[in-house]
Structures are given as C-alpha cells and as structure tokens.
C-alpha positions as CSV (number, residue, x, y, z in Angstrom):
1,M,105.1,45.1,66.4
2,N,102.5,42.1,67.4
3,Y,100.5,44.0,69.4
4,F,100.1,46.4,66.3
5,L,98.6,44.0,64.4
6,K,96.8,42.1,67.2
7,F,95.1,45.8,67.7
8,N,94.2,46.3,63.7
9,K,92.8,42.9,63.6
10,N,90.3,43.5,66.4
11,L,89.7,46.9,64.9
12,L,89.0,45.7,61.5
13,T,86.8,42.7,63.3
14,Y,84.7,45.3,65.0
15,S,84.5,47.6,62.1
16,L,82.9,44.9,59.8
17,I,80.4,43.9,62.5
18,V,79.6,47.6,63.0
19,L,79.3,47.6,59.1
20,I,77.3,44.8,58.6
21,F,74.7,44.7,61.9
22,I,74.0,48.6,61.6
23,P,72.4,48.4,58.4
24,I,70.2,45.8,59.0
25,F,69.1,46.4,62.7
26,G,70.4,49.9,63.5
27,F,68.0,51.7,61.3
28,N,65.0,49.8,62.0
29,F,66.1,50.4,66.1
30,F,66.8,54.0,65.4
31,I,63.3,54.7,63.4
32,S,61.5,52.7,66.2
33,F,63.1,54.9,68.8
34,I,62.6,58.3,67.2
35,G,58.8,57.2,66.5
36,N,58.6,56.4,70.3
37,I,60.0,59.6,71.5
38,L,58.0,61.7,69.2
39,L,54.8,59.2,70.4
40,L,55.5,60.2,74.1
41,L,55.7,63.9,73.3
42,F,52.7,64.0,72.0
43,L,50.9,61.7,74.3
44,I,52.6,62.9,77.7
45,P,50.8,66.3,77.3
46,L,47.4,64.6,76.5
47,L,47.7,62.3,79.5
48,L,48.5,65.6,81.9
49,V,45.3,67.3,80.5
50,L,42.9,64.1,81.1
51,V,44.5,63.8,84.5
52,F,43.8,67.4,85.2
53,I,40.0,67.2,83.9
54,G,39.6,63.8,86.0
55,F,40.8,65.6,89.5
56,N,38.9,68.7,89.3
57,S,35.4,66.6,88.2
58,Y,36.3,64.5,91.5
59,K,36.9,67.5,93.4
60,S,33.6,69.0,92.2
61,K,31.9,66.3,93.7
62,I,32.9,66.1,97.2
63,N,30.8,67.6,99.5
64,T,31.4,68.7,103.5
65,C,28.4,68.0,105.8
66,S,27.6,71.3,107.5
67,N,26.6,69.8,110.4
68,C,29.6,67.5,111.7
69,G,32.3,68.1,108.9
70,A,32.3,64.7,107.2
71,I,33.6,64.5,103.9
72,S,31.7,62.5,101.2
73,L,32.0,61.9,97.5
74,G,28.6,63.2,96.8
75,L,26.8,59.7,95.8
76,S,24.8,59.7,99.1
77,K,21.9,62.4,99.7
78,I,22.5,62.1,103.7
79,C,25.3,62.3,105.7
80,T,26.8,58.6,106.6
81,N,28.5,60.4,110.0
82,C,25.1,62.5,111.3
83,G,22.6,61.8,109.1
84,A,21.9,65.5,107.8
85,D,20.7,66.4,104.5
86,L,23.6,66.8,102.0
87,E,21.1,68.2,99.2
88,N,20.9,71.5,100.7
89,I,24.7,71.9,101.1
90,S,25.6,75.5,99.3
91,K,28.8,75.9,97.1
92,D,30.2,77.8,100.4
93,N,30.7,75.1,101.8
94,Q,32.8,73.2,99.6
95,L,36.7,72.1,100.0
96,G,37.7,74.3,97.2
97,K,36.7,77.7,99.2
98,K,40.0,79.5,100.3
99,P,40.8,79.7,104.2
100,S,40.9,83.7,103.7
101,E,37.4,84.0,102.2
102,S,36.3,82.5,105.4
103,T,35.6,84.5,108.8
104,I,35.8,82.9,112.3
105,E,33.9,84.9,115.3
106,V,36.2,84.7,118.4
107,K,35.1,85.7,122.0
108,A,37.8,87.1,124.4
109,E,37.4,86.1,128.0
110,E,39.7,87.1,130.8
111,V,41.3,84.8,132.7
112,K,41.4,85.2,136.1
C-alpha cells in the first residue's frame, strides 16, 4: 500500500510540473518548432534551385583545349598548358557533349 501512495505522489508531482511548465514554455517552443519546420520546407527547395542554377552557370564556363585537352575555367584567352587560343573553341568541344555524339576513327592493322 505504501508503494501505491508513493507512486501516486510521484504521478501528482509530475502532473503538476507538466501542467505548470508546458503552458509557460511549451507553447512557445511548439510554435517556434512548427515555424522552423515550415521555414525549412520553403527554403530547402529555394536553396536547391539556387544550387542548380549556380552549377549550370559554372559548367557553362568550363572550356576544354582542343590542342592538348586541358580544362580551364574560361577566365583566360589562352591555354595555360600549351598556349593555344581558347577563344576559338566551338561549343562542340565542351564537357557537356555526350559521348554518343562523338565519333572515333579507328584504323585496324594486322599484327604478324
């Protein structure tokens, strides 16, 4: 019987704590938590769109030298590796080109 009274005393104590502290701190925390979740739900797609736009902008500035194959960011007019002119590079020579669109000439030789 003593255990039952002790358990009820603890239950009463914790119930009072919950009933006193939840209205004071709990609602403010709950409203802030819901607000932050909603803010994240709106900002994450916006952040993903900005990352996608930035990546495509960065990708469009990458040039490949037609002479040596070195990759540059498009800030210079000549290749830093071989000195070839990078201004005359066509869009066919970009990194965005699919491998299936290019052809490779192969000459077969008979090995004796």
